[in-house]
N, C-alpha and C positions, 0 to 999 in steps of 0.2 A: 382341332377336330376335323375329320375328313369323312365324307360319305364314300365308302369304299365300293360297296355293291348292294344290290337289292335281291333278297331271296324271294322267289315267287313260289308259292305253295298252292297247288290246285287239287281239286278232288270233287266229291259229291256229298251231299247231305240227303239221305233217304229217310222219308217219314215212316216210322214204325207204328206209332199210334197217332190218332188224329192230332193235327198241329193247329193251334190257334195263336196267331200273332195279330192282335186287334188293331183295327184301323180307326175306331171311334167314329162318331157321327156328330155333325154340327147341330142336327135337329132330329127329333124323333118323329116317326110316322106311325099312325095307328095301325097295328098289325105288322109293322115293319121289323126288320132285324136290328136288334140293339147291340149286337156284338159281332159285326162282320169282320172277316179277315182282311189283312192288307193286300191290296191288289194294284197292279200297274194301271194308271189312269187311262192309258191308251189301249192296251191289249186286253185289259180286264183280267189278266192272268195273275194268280197269287204269286208272291215272292217273299223271300225272307230278307228283311232289311239288314244291311251290314252292321248297323248300330245294335240290333238285337243279338247278333252273334258275338260281337265284340263285348257288349255289356255283360253277357252271360259268362264269357271267358274271364273277364275281369272279376266278376263276382265270385267265380270258383276259386281264383287265385287269392282273392282277399280273404275268403272264408278259410281256405286251407292253410293260410299262413297267419291266421289270427289277427287280421288287420281290420276287422269290423267290430265296433263297440256294441254293447248290449242295447243301445238306443237305435241301432241300425246305421249309425254314421260310419262312413268309410274313411280310410286314412289316405290323405292326399299329400302328406308331408314327405318330400323326397328323401329327407334324412332318416325317416322312420320306415318308409316303404320304398326303398330305392329301386328294387327290381320292378315292382308294379308301376311306378311312375315312369321308369325308363321305357317300359314296353308300351303302356297305354296312355301315357302323358299325364301332365299335371298343370294346374293353373298357377302353381307357385314357382318361385325362382329356383332353378336347378342348374348344376354345372355340367350336365351330361347331354345337353342339347334337346332337340325336338322329339316328338312321339315317334317310336319305331314302327308301330303296327298300323297297317291299313287293311280294312276288311271291306271288300266289295259287297254290294247287294247280291244275294244268291238268286239267280233267275231260274225259272222252271225249265228243265230239260225235257222238251216235248217228246223227243224220240225215245228216250229211256223210260219216261213215264208211261207213254202209250204201250210200250212193250211190257212193262211190269204189270200194268193193269188190264192188258188185252183190250185196248181201246183203239179206235180208228185213228189214222194220222191227223184227221181234221176234227178231233174232239174239241168241244167247247169248254170254257172254264167251269161251267156248272157241273160238268161230268166228274170233276174231281173235288167238289165241295159237298160236305155233308152238314146237316143241321143236328146238333146235339142239344137236348133239353136237360137243364139242371134245375133242381127244385130244393126248396127248404122243407125239411122233414120235421114234423112234430114228434118229439122224442117220446111222448106218452101214447098218442093215438097211432103213430106210425103213418099218418097221412101226409101226402105231399101238397105243397101250395107254392104260389108265386113261381111258376115255371119260367125259366129264362132260356130263350133260344140262342145258341152259340154256333157260329160257323166254324168248321174245321176243315183243313186240307186232309184228304183221306190217306190212309196208309198206302205206301207204294210209290207215292210221288217222289220224284228225284229233282234236286236243285243243284246247280253248278256252284261250286265254292272256289273263290279266289282270294288269297291273302298275300299281301306284300309286306316284307319286313326289311326295313332299312338298316344296314349294318354300317355303323359309324366307328371309326378308329380314333380314339382319343389320343392326346399328346403322349401319354405314357404307355400306349399299347402298340401292338403290331397287327397287321391284317389277318394273320393266321392264329393269333392268340389274343383275341379281344373279348370283352365281356358280352358284347352283343351276340356272338356266336353261341354262347351258353344260354342266353335268354331266348334265342330262336328255338332251341330244343324245348324250352319251357312252353312255348306256344304250341308246339306239336303235342306235348303232353296234355295241355289243357283241352285240346280238341278231342282227345281220347277220353278224358274224364267226362266231357260233355255227354257222351253216350250213356253214362251211368247217372246222369242228372236229367234235366228236362229243358226244352227250349220253348219259349213262349209262355202263354198263360195256362192256368189250371194244371200245372205239372203234378201237384200233389193229388189230383183227382184223375190221373190216367193219361192226360194229354201230353204231347211234346216229346215223347221218346223218339230219338233219331239214331241213325247209324252214319258215321263219318268215315268215308274212304278217301285216303290221301295218296297222291302220286309223289314220286321223288321230287324234292325241291330243285328248282332251277336257279342258278346264279346269273343275275343280270348285271353286267359290268357297266357302271356309269360312264367310264371313259370311252367304252365302245359305242354307247348310245350317243355321246357327244360328238364323236368322230363321224358317225353316220349322218348326224344332223348337219355337219359341216360339208 
């Protein structure tokens, strides 16, 4: 098995409806926000964790290929779900090597966000955060109770997307005809399907619709990187 090259896929994720990817809280404050969004601890800007993007992509592939049981358990056996395990990884023993897919955290693109929302260049994080209240509705009286405040990133925000896909050539393959090249196309398809699903929480209640825009992939040759390092 040989690492032949790495495919770099870049683009943007644009928020279409309010996006909530929760950060959680170690403690509750009276009157405080119990469902804050994930933010960078230094800049306080919201971002989309790579784990959230990768997890959603894997979930879409598992559901679309029938690899999730009725109890919600996912299939991690490489003999039963070889494509999923080859792309996203598995904790079980496999003969096709390590995980192919790396998804970076998607950081906020300030310039594109400011332009889309008509904000000044020096806007602060709170300018792009909204508070949405959700309630429990009594089905008989129609009255609302137990309001829950949820932070959401507002529509129009733009995040930079970067995905790396390692292309390995196994002993019985060639560099221009290997299984990993087919699987890379699956990755691109999953990102387009994501537009018709939802990212983050409360997707069934309107949150998390996004638009994914992709640039042409770039091949990074490992041999060239090694020669530059020398």
